[in-house]
C-alpha positions in Angstrom: 24.6 -6.4 8.8 24.9 -3.6 6.0 25.5 0.0 6.9 23.4 2.1 4.8 24.7 5.2 3.7 22.6 8.0 1.6 25.0 10.3 -0.8 22.7 13.5 -0.5 23.0 17.2 -1.3 20.1 19.4 -2.1 22.5 21.4 -4.4 22.5 19.8 -8.0 25.8 19.2 -9.8 28.0 18.7 -6.6 29.3 15.1 -7.7 26.9 12.8 -5.7 26.5 10.1 -8.4 30.3 10.2 -9.1 30.9 9.9 -5.6 28.4 7.0 -5.1 29.8 4.9 -8.0 33.4 5.5 -7.1 33.0 5.1 -3.2 31.2 1.9 -4.3 34.1 0.6 -6.8 36.6 1.7 -4.1 34.9 -0.5 -1.4 34.7 -3.5 -3.5 38.4 -3.1 -4.3 39.2 -3.5 -0.7 37.1 -6.4 -0.1 33.5 -5.2 0.7 30.5 -6.6 -0.4 28.3 -3.4 -1.9 24.8 -2.4 -3.1 24.3 0.7 -5.0 20.5 1.9 -4.9 19.8 4.4 -7.6 17.0 6.7 -6.7 17.7 9.2 -9.0 15.2 9.1 -12.4 17.8 10.0 -14.5 20.0 6.7 -13.8 23.1 8.2 -13.9 24.5 5.7 -11.3 23.0 2.9 -13.0 24.5 4.0 -16.4 27.9 4.9 -14.7 28.2 1.1 -13.2 28.0 -0.2 -16.7 24.2 -1.2 -16.8 22.1 -0.1 -19.6 19.3 1.3 -17.8 17.1 0.9 -21.0 17.5 -2.7 -20.9 16.4 -3.3 -17.2 13.5 -5.6 -16.7 12.9 -4.7 -13.0 13.9 -1.4 -11.2 13.8 0.4 -8.0 10.5 1.6 -9.2 9.1 -2.1 -9.1 10.5 -2.4 -5.5 9.1 0.9 -4.5 5.6 -0.4 -5.7 6.4 -3.9 -3.9 5.8 -5.6 -7.3 9.4 -6.8 -7.1 12.1 -7.7 -4.2 15.6 -6.1 -4.3 16.9 -9.7 -4.6 14.8 -10.1 -8.0 15.6 -6.5 -9.3 19.4 -6.1 -8.5 21.8 -6.6 -11.3 25.5 -7.1 -11.1 28.1 -4.6 -12.3 30.6 -7.4 -13.3 33.4 -4.9 -13.9 32.8 -2.6 -11.3 32.5 -5.6 -8.7 29.2 -4.5 -6.8 25.6 -4.9 -7.2 23.1 -2.2 -8.6 19.4 -1.6 -7.8 18.8 0.3 -11.0 16.8 3.2 -11.8 15.0 4.6 -15.3 12.7 7.5 -16.4 9.9 4.9 -15.0 10.7 6.4 -11.5 9.9 9.9 -12.4 6.3 8.5 -11.8 7.1 7.2 -8.5 6.3 10.5 -6.9 2.5 10.6 -8.1 2.3 6.6 -7.4 3.6 6.9 -3.9 1.5 9.7 -2.7 -1.7 7.4 -2.1 0.1 4.5 -0.7 0.5 3.4 2.9 4.3 3.7 4.6 5.3 5.6 1.6 8.6 7.1 3.1 9.6 3.4 4.5 9.2 1.6 1.3 12.7 1.2 0.4 13.7 0.7 4.2 11.4 -2.4 4.3 12.9 -3.6 1.0 16.6 -3.4 1.8 16.1 -5.2 5.1 15.5 -8.3 3.4 19.0 -8.2 1.7 21.2 -6.1 4.2 22.8 -9.4 5.3 24.1 -9.8 2.0 26.3 -6.7 1.9 28.7 -4.6 4.0 27.8 -1.3 2.7 24.5 0.1 1.1 24.7 3.2 -0.8 22.0 5.4 -1.9 22.3 8.0 -4.7 19.6 10.4 -4.0 18.1 13.1 -6.5 19.1 16.7 -5.8 15.8 17.7 -4.3 13.9 16.7 -1.2 11.2 14.7 -2.8 9.6 11.6 -1.9 12.2 9.3 -3.3 15.1 11.3 -1.2 12.8 11.1 1.8 12.8 7.1 1.3 16.4 7.3 1.1 17.0 9.0 4.4 14.5 7.0 6.2 16.4 3.9 5.4 19.8 5.2 6.1 22.1 5.0 9.3 23.8 8.1 8.1 24.2 10.7 5.3 27.9 11.5 3.1 27.4 15.0 2.0 29.7 15.4 -1.2 30.4 19.1 -1.5 32.4 21.7 -3.5 34.3 24.3 -1.4 32.4 27.3 -2.8 30.3 29.9 -1.1 26.9 28.7 -2.2 27.7 25.3 -1.2 27.6 26.4 2.4 24.1 27.8 2.2 22.7 24.8 0.7 24.7 22.7 3.4 22.6 24.6 6.1 19.2 23.5 4.4 20.4 20.0 4.5 21.6 19.8 8.0 18.2 21.2 9.0 16.4 18.4 7.0 18.4 15.7 8.5 17.6 17.1 11.9 13.8 17.0 10.8 14.0 13.5 9.7 16.0 12.4 12.7 13.5 13.9 15.0 10.3 12.5 13.2 10.6 9.4 11.0 14.3 8.1 11.5 16.2 8.5 14.8 19.3 6.6 13.5 19.9 9.2 10.8 22.9 11.4 11.2 25.7 13.1 9.3 28.7 10.6 8.6 30.8 13.2 7.2 31.3 15.9 4.5 33.4 14.8 1.6 35.4 17.9 -0.2 35.0 17.1 -3.9 36.4 18.8 -7.1 39.0 20.6 -4.9 41.7 22.5 -6.6 44.2 23.6 -3.5 45.4 26.8 -6.0 42.0 28.5 -5.6 42.3 30.9 -2.7 38.6 30.5 -2.0 38.1 26.8 -2.0 41.1 26.6 0.8 39.3 29.3 2.6 35.8 27.7 2.5 37.7 24.2 3.3 39.0 25.8 6.3 35.5 27.3 7.6 34.2 23.7 6.9 36.8 22.0 9.4 36.4 24.8 11.9 32.7 24.4 12.0 32.2 20.7 11.8 35.5 19.4 13.1 35.9 15.6 12.7 32.7 15.5 10.7 34.8 16.6 7.6 36.6 13.5 6.0 40.5 13.7 5.9 40.4 12.7 2.3 39.8 15.3 -0.3 38.8 14.3 -4.1 40.7 16.5 -6.3 39.3 18.0 -9.5 40.1 15.4 -12.3 39.5 14.9 -15.9 39.8 11.1 -15.8 36.9 11.1 -13.1 34.9 13.2 -15.6 35.5 11.1 -18.5 34.7 7.9 -16.8 30.8 7.6 -17.1 31.0 8.1 -20.8 32.6 4.8 -20.8 30.0 3.3 -18.2 32.5 2.8 -15.6 33.5 4.4 -12.3 36.8 6.4 -12.4 38.3 3.8 -9.9 37.8 1.1 -12.7 38.3 3.4 -15.7 41.7 4.5 -14.8 43.1 3.2 -11.4 46.2 5.2 -11.7 44.6 8.6 -11.9 44.6 10.9 -8.7 40.9 11.0 -8.5 40.8 7.0 -8.4 43.3 7.0 -5.8 41.7 9.5 -3.7 38.2 7.6 -3.7 40.1 4.3 -2.9 41.6 6.2 0.1 38.2 7.6 0.9 36.8 4.0 0.9 39.6 2.7 3.5 38.4 6.0 5.6 35.0 5.0 5.5 35.9 1.4 6.6 38.1 2.9 9.5 35.1 5.4 10.4 32.4 2.5 10.6 34.7 0.8 12.9 35.0 3.7 15.4 31.1 4.1 15.0 30.3 0.4 16.3 
């Protein structure tokens, strides 16, 4: 049965989508069956997996409104090696549409349950705000992977996210926990980043992943080619770090069972 993880951070621009598509591609490379669920109306995880969001006949929006199943709406990202439940601008209207519906925060959870046996990992890319879409993701997940830059303001955003996860754990999803913090866009030459990294380890201990994703131009270039960095340039430092991270994720799941 699939392990379901949200990639979430209430702060924007921290590399959530980059983490989602590259972790998915890394897991696919080491033989895992992966589904990416794009819950962000910008559809960046969809485009970054090589799928044109403008040409999708069915998206996660249809799944939320229960007019399509995940099996009907998913698309294969051939070059990347995993499946995608895509998103486009339509999804921006979901916030309003969901307000009046029953079980509005559990709709993705119900839909994913039908295909969970098809996958080893389901990764949910959440928008950078605590919206009804993010709530759907967090209610579906076994855990949260938090990508974060080692900067001062990132620590403040992390406090907010931890509080949100505690509330959802208490009221809506008792399975939810923080799986780990992933240090991204890391530059060891910057003293502040090293200090924040040390603070994270001191405070969160083994919740901080061992793998560190370096600041890497090839990872930044990859989305413009519609590919995860792991597929676009497998030899780059960033790509290699994400494959290492995928292996660490699999090991961590083994210890959770």
